[in-house]
N, C-alpha and C positions, 0 to 999 in steps of 0.2 A: 673510512678509510678502502681504498683499495689496496690492494696488495700486490707487490712489483709481479708475483705471480697471473693473478686476475687479470692484469694489466694486459702481459703477455700472452695469456688463452685470448682477451678478446682480437690480438692482433691477428694472432694466426688464423682465429676463426674468418678476420678478416679477406686473407689473405688470397684464396680461391677467387671470391667473387670477384675482387679488384682485379684479381689477371682474365675472370669470364669476361667482365664489362669495360675495359680499357680498351680505349676509340670507339665505343658505343652509346650512339645518342640518346638521351633518358630524359623527355617531356614531363618536364612536371609545371600543373595546371595552379596555379596561387592566388588565392582568391577567401573570400568568408572570414572564418575568424582568426583566419592564421594574420591577415592580414591587417587588425585592427589591433591586436595585442604583437606591444612592442616585443615584450623578451619570445612571444614564439616567431613574430619575424626574426628577430635575432637566430632563434636557433636553425628556421630555413633559410635563410641565408648562408649560415654557416657551415648545413649541409651541401649546399651547390660547392660551396668554393672548395671542400675538399676531398669531393668531387672530381672538380679540375687539376684537383696540386695532384693529385692523383691514375690519372690517365683518364678519365670516362669526360663525356662530353656532353652536359648539362643543356638544356633551355628552357628557360622561364617562360610561361604562356601565366600572362596576369590579366585580372578583374581590375571592376576599384567601386563597383556597386556604393557601398558608404561612403566614398568622398563625391561621389557624386551626387548624394541624395544631399552630403553635408551644404554643395556647393551652389543646386539646385533651392537650399532652404534660403542661403545667403542671399542670394540675389532674387528672393518672393517670389520664389515658382515650385512652388510649396508641393502642387497633387502631384500624387504619382497615379500611373495608368498603368494596370498589368493587364496582356489578355492574352490567356493562355498559358502565366508564370514569364512570357515573356516583357520587357518593359516597352510600353508606347513610347515612340521616340518621333516628336514631333521638329522642325528645322532646328527651332529656336536651344532647344535639349541637343539638339545632333552636336551642334555647336561645343555648351556646354560639354558633353560626353567627349569630345574629341578633344578638349582643352586638358579637363582633368586624366585621360585614360592613358595620353599621351607625352604630356607634359609632364603637371605635377608627380601623379600618379608614377608611372616610368621615372620619371627621372631622380625622383627620390630613392627607388630602390634600386639606382647604377649609383650614388652618393653611398648608400647605404651596405652596399656589397663590397666598392672601394673603401668605407670606414674600418670593415674587416680584412683587407686583406685582401680584396678579388677584384679582378679582371670583370665589368661586365659595360655591353652597348648596349644601350635602348634604341629599337628599333620599333617603327611605326608600321600596322601590318598594313601601310598602303607604300613602304616604302621599298625602290626595289619594285615594284608589284607584286611584292611577297602575297596580299590577300587582293583579289578583287571578287566581289559580291552582285547578286539581278539584289531587287526589292522582296522579302521573303510574305509571304501573303498565311496567312497561318489555320490552319480549316477555315479558307477564303475571308478571315477578316486577316482588318487594315493595317499594320504596327507602325502609320507611320519612313521612318529611316533605319529601320534594321533593315538589314540585308541576311542571306542564302549563299555561302560563300561558293562560287563558281569556277574558281581556277585556284592554284596555290604555286609561287614557285620560290623557293625557295634558299636561292644562290645567295641574298643577303644573308643570309644566319648561316650557309656555311661560310660562305666569308669570315662571319665574326666569330665563329668556331676554328677556322682554318688562323686567324691571326688571337687566336690563344683568350678570345675574350668569350661569358656566359653573355649570349644574346636573351637581352628581357623584352620580351616581343607583348606589343599594345593589341588590343584586338576590337581594332576598327579595318574598313577595307577599304579598300577604290570602288567607285562605281562605275558597276558593267556595263550600265548602260548610257554612256556618251555626254551625262552630265556629271558639273562637277561638282566636290565634294568627297565624304564618305557615305559610309554604311555602318550601323552599330551590328556587331555582328557578337554572340554569344559567348564567354571565352573557352568555355566546356568543345562546346561545337570544331570553336576552332584551336585547340591544340588536340583537336582527332585529328580533322584537317593535316595539321601540321608536322603529326607524328607521321602520320603514312607520305608524307610529299619525302621526310627528312630520313626515312625509311630505318626511326626509331628503334630502339628494345623494347623501349617500357615506355609505355606512358602513366603517367602519375595522379591522377585528382587528388590533390587535397579537399575535406571537406567538412563540415561541422557533427561528422556522427564517425564512430568506430569502424564503419564499415555497411555492407549489409548486415542485417538482422531479423532471422525469425522473429523473436518480439523483440519492440522497441524500447519494450521497459525492464528489456534484461538484456546487459550489457552480454552475458556469458551465452546466449543462442550464437555469437556471427557464426557466420560460414566465411571460412576463409578461403575456399577456391568453390570457383560457380566458370560451368563449362558456357560456354557460347549459344549451344543448344539447349542448354537448358532456361535461359533467361526469359522469355515469354510462360510454361510454367510459372517461374517466380510473380511474373509480374501478373495473372491470372490468379495467385493464391491469395496476390497480393502483401505477401513479401516484399516486392521491390515495388512502392506505392511511388506518389506526392514526386518533390525534389529530388528524390534517387531516382523516377525512372527517363527522364535525358542526361543523365550521367551515365547510366547503365547502360546508353542505346550510345554515350559516347564510345564508349570503352566499346563496345560492337563493333560501330562506325569503324574506331582504330583498328583491329582487328581484321577487317573484312579487308583492308587496306597497308595488310603485311608484316601492321605492331607485333611482335612475339609475347606479347603480355602486359595485360594492364592492369592499373592496381586503384585502389579507391582507400584513401588514408586519413585517418582524422589528424586535420591540421594544425588541434589544439596541442598535438600531444610531442612533446618538445622532441626533433630528430630522429623524427618517424620516418623520416627519407631513408636516415642510414639504416636505424633498424629492419628495415623492412629489403636495403640491399647487399647489406654486409654480415645479416643475419641467417642460422640455418631459422630459425621460430620468423621471421617476417611480422608482419602489420599488416592489421583491414583486412579487405576485400581481396582477391584476387580473379580476372577473369580470363580464360582464356580460351 
């Protein structure tokens, strides 16, 4: 049982951080294991609600890969084709992505936040022209209805923040090529672009690992701080590899767009966001 003195110490430690980040935008990219586990999901949403209640302005950007896979299987469209780590999205799959991301997943998250006492507003990446995109060609390879963001207009997100809501953003984008419909957008990339457009103080990526590790088999080798200029060397050395490369690239992109700091946290660890923001020790890897 936590003593009253310990509780007081925790609050006192958090006070300077609450003051520092009050009124600042913090973008949180939410996906992976953190979306699947009910307990972890509840903790993530509680973190966002508390941030909003103490004057910080959280914005959630979410993916939904597991839900999309589940729906594809239910509809008998089980084949998954990936090109350089990105899902090939044909016209039929794009309709399912649009339905699942902007319908089920987005509205489920809004409902979860409401049940825990928060106020959230679901926003589709096409609402108010938030995201517009052109067709993405990855190393000259066709990805179907996968897009690359060409412009970001954050006014609809700013309106939601001004009205007291936690914006919950799904990552599809209006087609810039004058065609009807949407493109599927990588959620990490979308979160970096949105963080830059909002002038966010932080971008936090919730992942399935503790952060950048020198040795993936040894949690004690976590690198807590990385400078942007050191990233190429980490990639060359193989310390940043596989699925971590696009996440680190998104962090670098956000920094180039003016975001003050970026963080890669283990989304499976309950309340990792609060520990990172409101404590001296923090969590995961910070890239500055």
